[in-house]
FIMARPA-167633 format. One record per atom (N, C-alpha, C): residue in three letters; x, y, z. Coordinates in steps of 0.02 Angstrom, whole numbers, padded with zeros to 5 digits, always signed. Atoms other than C-alpha are relative to their C-alpha. Example, Ala and Ser with C-alpha at 12.3 -4.5 7.8 and 13.67 -1.06 7.14 Angstrom:
ALA+00045-00059+00000/ALA+00615-00225+00390/ALA+00045+00060+00000/SER-00042-00059-00003/SER+00684-00053+00357/SER-00039+00055+00037/
# end
This chain:
HIS-00039+00061-00014/HIS-00174+00994+00890/HIS-00003-00045-00061/SER-00003+00043+00058/SER-00126+00863+00765/SER-00052-00056+00008/PRO+00049+00054-00004/PRO-00251+00727+00721/PRO+00032-00062+00032/PRO-00028+00060-00031/PRO-00231+00562+00814/PRO+00037-00042-00051/GLY-00039+00041+00046/GLY-00101+00448+00738/GLY-00037-00064-00017/PRO+00032+00063+00019/PRO-00143+00284+00655/PRO+00004-00051+00056/ARG-00001+00055-00048/ARG-00186+00133+00761/ARG+00017-00064-00036/PRO-00016+00064+00033/PRO-00124-00043+00727/PRO-00062-00029-00034/GLY+00055+00027+00040/GLY-00232-00121+00591/GLY-00031+00051-00046/ASP+00027-00051+00044/ASP-00274+00046+00510/ASP+00030-00004-00069/LEU-00025-00003+00068/LEU-00260+00061+00322/LEU+00023+00071-00015/ILE-00030-00064+00016/ILE-00148+00202+00261/ILE-00002+00009-00075/GLU+00002-00018+00071/GLU-00184+00283+00093/GLU+00053+00053-00012/ILE-00055-00046+00014/ILE-00031+00369+00020/ILE-00010+00028-00070/PHE+00017-00032+00063/PHE-00057+00495-00119/PHE+00064+00012-00041/ARG-00058-00005+00044/ARG+00082+00463-00245/ARG-00020+00035-00065/VAL+00014-00034+00063/VAL+00096+00551-00412/VAL-00034-00048-00048/GLY+00035+00040+00049/GLY-00037+00476-00525/GLY-00036-00061+00026/TYR+00033+00059-00027/TYR-00095+00338-00409/TYR+00004+00001+00076/GLU-00004+00006-00072/GLU-00127+00291-00228/GLU+00037-00064+00017/HIS-00033+00059-00027/HIS-00016+00172-00132/HIS-00034-00015+00067/TRP+00034+00018-00062/TRP-00088+00075+00015/TRP+00047-00041+00044/ALA-00040+00037-00049/ALA-00007+00008+00173/ALA-00046-00014+00060/ILE+00037+00014-00062/ILE-00068-00065+00338/ILE+00045+00014+00059/TYR-00040-00022-00057/TYR-00008+00010+00501/TYR+00004-00055+00052/VAL-00008+00054-00049/VAL+00065-00113+00625/VAL+00028+00024+00067/GLY-00025-00027-00063/GLY+00126+00004+00763/GLY+00072+00023-00005/ASP-00069-00025-00003/ASP+00289+00091+00811/ASP+00021+00037-00063/ASP-00013-00039+00061/ASP+00277+00205+00658/ASP+00020-00043-00060/CYS-00017+00045+00055/CYS+00292+00053+00543/CYS-00063-00026-00035/VAL+00054+00026+00041/VAL+00184-00015+00403/VAL+00024-00061-00039/VAL-00014+00055+00046/VAL+00174-00169+00293/VAL-00035+00018-00066/HIS+00027-00020+00065/HIS+00149-00141+00107/HIS+00033-00042-00054/LEU-00028+00036+00057/LEU+00183-00213-00065/LEU+00049+00045-00037/THR-00047-00036+00043/THR+00333-00162-00167/THR+00024-00048-00055/ALA-00024+00042+00055/ALA+00394-00225-00335/ALA+00071-00023+00015/PRO-00068+00025-00012/PRO+00551-00333-00331/PRO+00054+00049-00023/SER-00050-00047+00027/SER+00642-00201-00435/SER+00003+00065+00040/GLU+00003-00063-00038/GLU+00597-00066-00308/GLU+00035-00005+00067/GLU-00033+00008-00065/GLU+00707-00129-00167/GLU+00034+00065+00022/PHE-00037-00060-00018/PHE+00810+00031-00174/PHE-00032+00064-00026/GLU+00033-00058+00028/GLU+00702+00148-00277/GLU-00075-00010+00006/ALA+00071+00013-00012/ALA+00532+00125-00198/ALA-00041+00059-00025/GLY+00047-00054+00016/GLY+00382+00223-00254/GLY-00007+00013-00074/SER+00011-00011+00071/SER+00396+00210-00442/SER-00062-00037-00022/ILE+00061+00031+00025/ILE+00250+00158-00548/ILE+00015-00066-00035/THR-00019+00061+00036/THR+00347+00010-00620/THR-00035-00061+00029/SER+00033+00058-00030/SER+00256-00104-00498/SER-00064-00018-00039/ILE+00060+00014+00040/ILE+00105-00089-00613/ILE+00016-00051-00055/PHE-00019+00044+00055/PHE+00202-00184-00746/PHE+00026-00068+00023/SER-00029+00061-00027/SER+00265-00321-00632/SER-00057-00047+00020/ASN+00053+00046-00023/ASN+00167-00479-00591/ASN+00018-00032+00067/ARG-00017+00024-00067/ARG+00254-00507-00425/ARG+00014+00060+00044/ALA-00016-00053-00048/ALA+00272-00403-00270/ALA+00028-00032+00063/ILE-00028+00023-00064/ILE+00366-00419-00107/ILE-00036+00037+00056/VAL+00032-00031-00058/VAL+00279-00387+00059/VAL+00056+00026+00045/LYS-00054-00031-00037/LYS+00389-00264+00152/LYS-00025+00031+00065/TYR+00011-00033-00065/TYR+00396-00203+00332/TYR+00045+00062-00001/SER-00038-00062+00007/SER+00450-00020+00329/SER-00024+00052+00049/ARG+00023-00058-00038/ARG+00446+00139+00429/ARG-00047+00040-00045/LEU+00049-00038+00039/LEU+00295+00241+00373/LEU+00035+00057-00037/GLU-00035-00057+00029/GLU+00409+00390+00342/GLU+00038-00021-00063/ASP-00039+00023+00058/ASP+00515+00286+00221/ASP-00044-00019-00059/VAL+00046+00018+00054/VAL+00361+00234+00121/VAL-00031+00062-00031/LEU+00035-00060+00023/LEU+00291+00410+00106/LEU+00036+00037-00056/HIS-00039-00038+00049/HIS+00433+00487+00003/HIS-00026+00071-00006/GLY+00022-00069+00002/GLY+00366+00658+00050/GLY-00073+00009-00021/CYS+00070-00005+00021/CYS+00188+00618-00007/CYS-00046+00009+00061/SER+00050-00004-00053/SER+00033+00657+00094/SER-00034-00068+00009/TRP+00032+00063-00015/TRP-00065+00517+00175/TRP-00057+00011+00049/LYS+00052-00002-00051/LYS-00217+00480+00281/LYS-00019-00071+00019/VAL+00031+00063-00018/VAL-00294+00339+00379/VAL-00065-00005-00039/ASN+00061+00007+00040/ASN-00430+00270+00266/ASN-00027-00072+00006/ASN+00033+00064-00009/ASN-00529+00123+00334/ASN-00069+00003-00032/LYS+00063-00020+00032/LYS-00662+00163+00205/LYS-00051-00056-00006/LEU+00048+00055+00006/LEU-00739-00011+00200/LEU-00029-00021+00067/ASP+00027+00018-00066/ASP-00778-00014+00387/ASP-00076+00000+00001/GLY+00073-00002+00002/GLY-00957+00031+00345/GLY-00031-00058-00039/THR+00023+00055+00042/THR-00970-00115+00224/THR+00017-00068+00030/TYR-00024+00063-00028/TYR-00867-00251+00308/TYR+00021+00011+00072/LEU-00024-00003-00070/LEU-00831-00288+00490/LEU+00074-00015+00000/PRO-00071+00016-00004/PRO-00644-00273+00521/PRO+00012-00061+00044/LEU-00020+00055-00043/LEU-00561-00427+00592/LEU+00025+00028+00066/PRO-00029-00025-00063/PRO-00504-00415+00773/PRO+00071+00025-00011/MET-00065-00032+00012/MET-00350-00304+00784/MET+00058-00048+00007/ASP-00057+00045-00009/ASP-00235-00440+00851/ASP+00004-00050-00058/MET+00000+00045+00058/MET-00288-00554+00707/MET+00027+00037-00062/ILE-00026-00039+00056/ILE-00255-00415+00580/ILE+00076+00004+00003/ILE-00073-00007-00008/ILE-00080-00388+00650/ILE+00035-00067-00010/GLN-00030+00066+00008/GLN-00044-00575+00658/GLN+00002-00019-00074/ARG+00003+00016+00071/ARG-00102-00602+00478/ARG+00049+00042-00040/THR-00045-00046+00036/THR-00003-00450+00421/THR+00073-00020+00010/LYS-00070+00016-00014/LYS+00159-00499+00507/LYS+00021-00066-00032/GLN-00015+00064+00033/GLN+00148-00675+00434/GLN+00017+00009-00074/MET-00011-00011+00071/MET+00156-00599+00260/MET+00067+00034-00015/ILE-00061-00039+00011/ILE+00317-00499+00284/ILE+00053-00042-00036/ASN-00053+00029+00042/ASN+00453-00540+00155/ASN-00024-00056-00047/LYS+00026+00049+00048/LYS+00338-00656+00058/LYS-00007+00032-00068/ILE+00013-00023+00068/ILE+00326-00642-00130/ILE-00071-00019-00018/VAL+00070+00012+00016/VAL+00146-00625-00186/VAL-00012+00018-00073/HIS+00020-00017+00068/HIS+00061-00620-00355/HIS-00030+00070+00000/TYR+00024-00069+00003/TYR+00021-00443-00410/TYR-00025+00014-00070/ASN+00018-00034+00062/ASN-00081-00366-00546/ASN-00048+00057+00016/LEU+00036-00062-00015/LEU-00165-00197-00556/LEU-00074-00012+00010/ILE+00073+00008+00000/ILE-00340-00263-00585/ILE-00024-00044+00057/GLU+00027+00048-00047/GLU-00359-00413-00470/GLU+00037-00007+00066/GLU-00039+00012-00061/GLU-00219-00414-00342/GLU+00048+00057+00011/ASN-00043-00058-00010/ASN-00155-00239-00310/ASN+00010+00015+00074/CYS-00017-00014-00070/CYS-00092-00155-00152/CYS-00061+00017+00042/GLU+00062-00015-00037/GLU-00268-00097-00104/GLU-00036-00065+00017/HIS+00028+00065-00016/HIS-00335-00275-00118/HIS+00038-00032+00058/PHE-00043+00033-00050/PHE-00188-00335-00013/PHE-00018+00023+00071/VAL+00013-00025-00068/VAL-00222-00220+00136/VAL-00072-00012+00021/ASN+00070+00014-00017/ASN-00412-00242+00126/ASN-00009-00073+00021/ASN+00004+00070-00018/ASN-00389-00430+00132/ASN+00026-00011+00071/LEU-00027+00007-00068/LEU-00283-00413+00289/LEU-00046+00029+00053/ARG+00044-00033-00050/ARG-00404-00295+00378/ARG-00068-00033+00005/TYR+00069+00025+00001/TYR-00570-00370+00325/TYR-00007-00073-00018/GLY+00007+00067+00026/GLY-00531-00540+00254/GLY-00033-00001-00069/VAL+00033-00007+00065/VAL-00602-00474+00089/VAL+00045+00042-00045/PRO-00040-00042+00045/PRO-00495-00417-00058/PRO-00045+00044-00042/ARG+00040-00048+00038/ARG-00577-00260-00129/ARG+00043+00059-00020/SER-00035-00060+00022/SER-00512-00114-00230/SER-00049+00045-00035/GLN+00040-00049+00036/GLN-00602+00043-00281/GLN+00044+00042-00046/GLN-00046-00039+00041/GLN-00447+00109-00368/GLN-00006-00020-00073/VAL+00005+00024+00069/VAL-00471+00001-00523/VAL-00063+00025-00032/GLY+00059-00023+00035/GLY-00588+00070-00652/GLY-00008+00075+00006/ARG+00004-00072-00010/ARG-00570+00246-00585/ARG+00063+00034-00027/HIS-00064-00027+00021/HIS-00391+00266-00644/HIS+00018-00020-00070/TRP-00027+00017+00065/TRP-00308+00271-00812/TRP+00052-00054+00008/LEU-00058+00045+00002/LEU-00189+00133-00858/LEU+00055+00038-00035/PRO-00054-00041+00029/PRO-00019+00208-00897/PRO+00016-00022-00071/ALA-00024+00016+00068/ALA+00045+00217-01074/ALA+00058-00048+00007/ASP-00051+00051-00007/ASP+00167+00079-01111/ASP+00069+00024-00020/ASP-00067-00024+00016/ASP+00315+00193-01140/ASP+00048-00009+00059/GLY-00045+00020-00054/GLY+00384+00138-00971/GLY+00032+00056+00038/PHE-00032-00054-00037/PHE+00422+00309-00902/PHE-00013-00008+00075/PRO+00012+00003-00072/PRO+00448+00307-00713/PRO-00025+00068+00025/LEU+00021-00063-00030/LEU+00353+00438-00616/LEU+00041+00011+00063/ARG-00040-00016-00058/ARG+00454+00526-00485/ARG-00042-00003+00064/SER+00034-00001-00064/SER+00409+00506-00302/SER-00015+00073+00019/CYS+00023-00068-00017/CYS+00324+00656-00220/CYS+00056+00045+00024/GLY-00049-00043-00031/GLY+00466+00722-00115/GLY+00070-00010-00027/SER-00066+00020+00024/SER+00608+00656-00221/SER+00028+00052-00048/SER-00033-00044+00048/SER+00732+00769-00309/SER+00043-00040-00049/ARG-00040+00042+00044/ARG+00819+00621-00391/ARG-00037-00010-00066/GLN+00031+00011+00066/GLN+00788+00591-00576/GLN-00020-00071-00009/
# end
């Protein structure tokens, strides 16, 4: 049988090419996540790393995956006590369509979802990953055949 689906308030780790994207599950197969303003129509590129702003989007999980694999990863549950689920969902829904400051080191998509779940912005992605070369090449999404 398939593993149980995500529950509201769960953090979703999405394995994109070269980096992980993070979202927070809010129910009904939908998630809230950060996307770069330039990614309105071509989501999933790495260009968000070069932007200093992001938009909080409400999307169907399937539309965020772009064919990539994913898992529920509430990895900080052993370190921090998650906020009550209804508070996580309320805080998350209040952020939808807001423009937030973004940078890879201090305010990335992993910090964003951890702050909503635990009230603590933390990222273990920084320091473990290379910073991309500045030649500006876009990486293709996992399941995408578009150039």
